[in-house]
C-alpha positions in Angstrom: 0.1 -0.1 -0.2 1.5 3.7 -1.3 1.8 5.9 1.6 0.9 9.4 1.7 2.5 12.7 0.5 5.9 13.2 1.9 6.4 16.9 4.4 9.5 18.0 5.1 10.7 20.2 8.2 14.1 21.2 9.0 14.6 20.8 12.7 16.9 23.0 15.0 20.7 22.0 14.9 20.5 20.0 18.2 18.7 17.3 15.8 21.7 17.4 13.5 24.2 18.0 15.7 27.4 15.4 16.1 28.0 14.2 19.6 31.2 15.7 21.1 32.0 12.2 22.4 34.0 10.8 18.9 37.4 9.1 18.0 40.4 11.8 18.9 40.7 11.9 15.0 37.2 13.3 14.5 36.6 17.2 14.8 32.8 18.0 15.8 31.7 21.7 15.2 28.1 21.3 15.8 26.3 19.6 12.4 29.6 19.1 11.4 32.1 16.0 11.5 35.4 16.4 10.2 38.6 13.8 9.9 41.6 15.3 11.1 44.5 12.6 11.7 46.2 13.4 15.2 46.9 10.4 16.7 47.3 6.5 15.4 49.1 4.7 18.0 51.1 3.5 14.7 54.7 4.0 16.5 57.3 1.3 15.9 61.4 1.6 17.0 63.6 -0.5 15.7 65.7 -2.4 18.4 69.0 -1.3 18.6 70.9 2.2 17.8 72.3 2.7 13.8 76.2 2.7 14.2 78.6 4.6 12.5 79.1 3.4 8.9 76.1 1.6 9.1 73.0 1.6 7.1 69.1 0.7 7.2 66.5 -0.3 4.7 63.3 0.0 5.5 60.1 -1.1 2.6 56.8 0.7 2.3 53.9 -1.3 0.9 50.2 -0.5 0.1 48.5 2.8 0.6 48.6 5.1 3.4 50.9 8.1 5.4 53.9 7.1 7.6 56.7 9.3 8.7 60.2 8.2 9.4 62.5 10.0 12.2 65.6 9.4 14.5 65.3 9.6 18.2 68.6 10.2 20.3 67.1 8.9 23.5 66.8 5.5 24.5 63.4 4.2 23.9 63.4 1.7 27.3 63.6 4.7 29.0 60.0 6.6 27.5 57.3 5.7 30.0 55.0 6.0 26.8 56.1 5.1 23.1 53.1 7.0 21.8 54.4 10.1 23.6 57.6 9.9 21.0 56.8 12.9 19.0 56.6 15.1 21.9 60.2 14.6 22.2 62.5 17.4 21.3 65.5 14.2 21.1 63.2 13.2 17.4 63.9 14.2 14.2 61.6 13.4 11.3 63.9 12.8 8.6 61.3 12.0 6.0 57.6 11.6 5.1 56.0 8.7 2.7 52.8 8.9 1.1 52.3 5.7 -0.4 49.5 4.8 -2.8 49.8 1.1 -4.2 53.2 1.0 -4.4 56.4 -0.1 -3.2 58.5 2.6 -1.5 61.8 2.2 0.4 63.8 4.5 3.0 67.5 4.1 3.0 69.0 5.4 6.2 72.6 5.9 6.7 75.1 7.2 9.4 78.7 8.5 8.2 81.7 6.9 9.2 82.7 9.7 11.6 78.6 9.5 13.1 78.1 13.1 12.9 75.1 12.9 10.2 72.3 10.6 9.3 72.0 10.6 5.4 68.6 9.8 3.6 69.1 10.6 0.1 70.4 8.4 -2.6 72.2 11.4 -3.9 73.8 11.9 -0.1 72.8 15.4 0.0 70.1 14.8 2.6 71.3 14.6 6.1 70.7 15.6 9.9 73.5 16.5 12.2 73.6 14.2 15.2 76.7 14.5 18.0 79.2 12.1 17.0 78.8 10.0 20.1 75.3 10.1 20.2 73.2 6.4 20.3 70.5 7.1 16.9 67.6 4.9 16.8 65.6 4.8 13.6 61.5 5.1 14.4 58.5 4.6 12.0 55.1 6.7 12.9 52.7 4.7 10.6 49.4 7.8 10.6 46.7 5.8 8.7 46.3 3.2 6.1 46.8 -0.1 5.2 50.3 0.6 5.1 53.2 -2.2 5.6 56.5 -1.7 6.3 59.5 -4.1 6.3 63.2 -4.1 7.5 65.3 -5.2 4.7 68.5 -4.8 6.5 69.9 -8.0 8.5 70.6 -7.8 12.1 67.9 -5.2 12.6 64.0 -6.0 14.2 61.4 -3.9 15.2 61.3 -3.4 18.9 58.7 -5.0 21.1 57.8 -1.8 22.5 55.7 -0.1 20.3 52.2 2.2 20.1 48.7 0.3 20.7 47.8 0.0 17.3 50.7 -1.7 16.1 51.3 -5.6 15.0 54.4 -7.3 14.5 54.8 -10.4 12.3 57.6 -12.1 10.5 60.2 -12.4 13.5 59.4 -8.9 13.6 60.8 -7.5 10.7 57.0 -6.3 9.2 54.5 -4.1 10.9 51.4 -2.4 10.2 48.4 -1.0 12.0 45.9 -3.3 13.3 43.1 -0.7 12.3 43.9 1.3 9.4 42.0 4.5 10.5 41.8 4.5 14.2 39.8 6.9 16.4 37.5 8.2 13.5 34.2 7.0 14.2 31.3 9.8 15.2 27.8 9.9 15.4 24.8 12.2 15.4 24.0 12.8 19.3 20.5 12.6 18.6 18.0 9.2 17.1 15.8 9.4 14.5 12.6 7.5 15.1 10.3 6.3 12.5 8.7 7.9 9.5 12.2 10.2 9.9 15.2 10.8 8.1 18.6 12.6 8.6 20.1 14.4 5.2 23.7 14.6 5.0 26.7 16.2 2.5 29.8 14.2 2.0 32.9 16.0 1.2 36.4 14.7 0.5 38.9 16.7 1.7 41.2 18.7 -0.3 45.3 18.1 -0.4 46.9 20.1 -2.7 43.7 21.6 -4.2 42.4 18.1 -4.7 40.4 15.4 -2.9 42.6 12.3 -1.9 42.2 9.0 -3.7 42.4 7.5 0.1 39.0 9.3 1.1 36.1 6.7 2.5 33.2 7.0 4.6 31.7 4.2 7.1 28.2 3.2 7.7 26.6 2.0 11.1 23.3 2.1 13.2 22.6 1.3 16.6 19.1 1.3 18.8 21.2 2.1 22.1 23.5 5.1 22.3 26.7 4.7 21.0 28.3 6.5 23.8 27.6 3.5 25.7 30.0 1.5 23.8 32.5 4.6 22.9 33.4 4.9 26.8 37.1 3.6 26.3 38.5 7.4 24.3 42.3 5.8 24.6 41.2 2.9 22.3 42.0 2.6 19.0 38.4 1.1 18.0 37.4 1.4 14.1 33.5 1.3 13.3 34.1 -2.5 12.3 35.1 -3.5 16.2 32.1 -2.0 17.9 29.1 -4.3 18.3 26.7 -2.3 15.8 24.5 -3.2 12.9 26.8 -2.4 10.0 26.3 -1.6 6.3 29.0 -3.5 4.5 27.2 -3.0 1.1 27.8 0.7 1.5 29.9 1.9 -1.4 32.7 3.7 0.6 33.6 5.7 -2.0 30.6 7.8 -2.0 30.6 11.6 -1.8 27.7 14.3 -2.1 24.3 13.8 -0.7 23.0 10.6 1.6 20.1 10.3 3.5 19.4 7.6 6.2 15.6 7.3 7.5 13.7 4.8 9.2 10.6 3.8 7.5 6.8 3.3 9.6 7.6 -0.2 9.6 11.3 -0.2 11.0 13.0 -0.9 7.7 16.4 1.7 7.2 17.1 3.0 4.1 20.0 4.5 3.1 19.7 6.6 -0.1 22.8 7.8 -2.0 24.4 8.5 -5.4 24.6 4.8 -6.3 21.2 3.7 -5.1 19.1 2.7 -1.7 20.0 0.2 0.6 17.3 -1.1 2.9 17.6 -3.3 5.8 14.8 -4.6 8.3 15.4 -3.9 11.7 11.9 -3.3 13.6 13.8 -0.9 15.4 11.8 2.4 17.1 14.8 4.3 16.4 18.4 4.4 15.8 21.3 6.4 16.0 23.4 6.9 12.7 27.4 5.9 13.4 30.1 6.6 11.0 33.8 6.0 10.4 35.6 9.3 8.4 38.7 9.2 6.1 39.6 12.4 4.7 35.7 13.2 5.0 34.3 16.4 6.0 30.4 15.1 7.0 27.6 18.0 7.2 24.2 17.0 8.6 22.1 19.1 6.7 18.6 18.7 8.0 16.3 16.2 9.8 13.0 15.2 7.7 10.0 14.1 9.2 7.6 11.5 7.5 9.6 9.8 5.1 7.9 6.9 2.6 9.8 5.2 -0.2 9.3 8.0 -2.0 11.7 10.2 -0.2 14.3 7.4 0.2 14.4 7.2 -3.8 14.2 11.0 -4.7 17.8 11.6 -4.6 18.6 9.5 -7.3 17.5 7.3 -10.0 19.7 4.1 -8.9 17.7 1.0 -8.0 16.7 -0.2 -4.7 18.6 -2.8 -2.9 17.6 -5.0 -0.1 20.2 -6.2 2.1 18.6 -8.3 4.6 20.6 -10.8 6.2 19.5 -13.4 8.8 22.2 -12.1 11.3 20.7 -8.3 11.0 19.6 -8.3 14.4 19.0 -5.7 17.2 21.8 -5.0 18.9 20.7 -5.0 22.8 21.5 -1.6 24.8 24.3 -3.7 27.2 26.2 -5.3 24.4 29.6 -5.9 25.4 32.6 -4.3 23.4 34.5 -6.6 21.5 37.7 -5.5 19.3 38.0 -7.0 15.8 41.0 -9.0 15.3 42.2 -8.7 11.6 44.1 -11.4 9.5 
């Protein structure tokens, strides 16, 4: 049976505002949430200092952003390895932005010990004390970036950031969560026959949108603040016990609308079509993971029906219901995802 005509009414900003309780890599300003990489837990240090006349080769694979630096303070004496970037003894010597390719960094120490050389042409160098002990450190900022030590006799230290995993006899490392601390949600739920209207804009770098931008969507019947209380946890959206929309195209941009129909069906309408998922929920919270994205909640819309859900695009409507698409109870425990 067809539903009646639609009426739209813009609500006050509180109905469209993002909760300030969000990941540390999200900046919230009322109805706007913006990705901003601040923390990653991706700090690793090579297990021994580089001696005069020696060199160390690192290889980078995949896509992401990392910084290579040198540290003149013994990592074993640092209480919190995540605070290395605040130390005066740290010098960043190279920034690596990798996109689906292999990159290498060759770090040499001069024979006299007073210079760290990073360029093949030996023109890029940093001065250090001749008798200083110098450790090489890498900070993986975000992305599916893998770092490997190619030089025999060196490994990554067991003392590393909380979002790091080591493999292959500690010669290889990457992030457990490739886009950590980037989860946010609208502070107030939408109820049946309501929808939220969003604008998605990739963040520009050098005047162009990054190729690494993405957005993920999930919903929860209960307030997400109950499962996002660990502000120091490097969670991502997939590690939260909420209902995920894996079918959603992560590279979506422009406009998107998320609504809850009169019968409890969640409808996500975006440029590629409409996704439907039955929940029987009376209300839902809209949860997002942003990467190089600015998300603006434009309005709350009343009396949503199927025609509303299809009005933003001419794409097909897809039913993505699955047998395990269940409502997550309010007292669900936090479960960390494990990646292969």
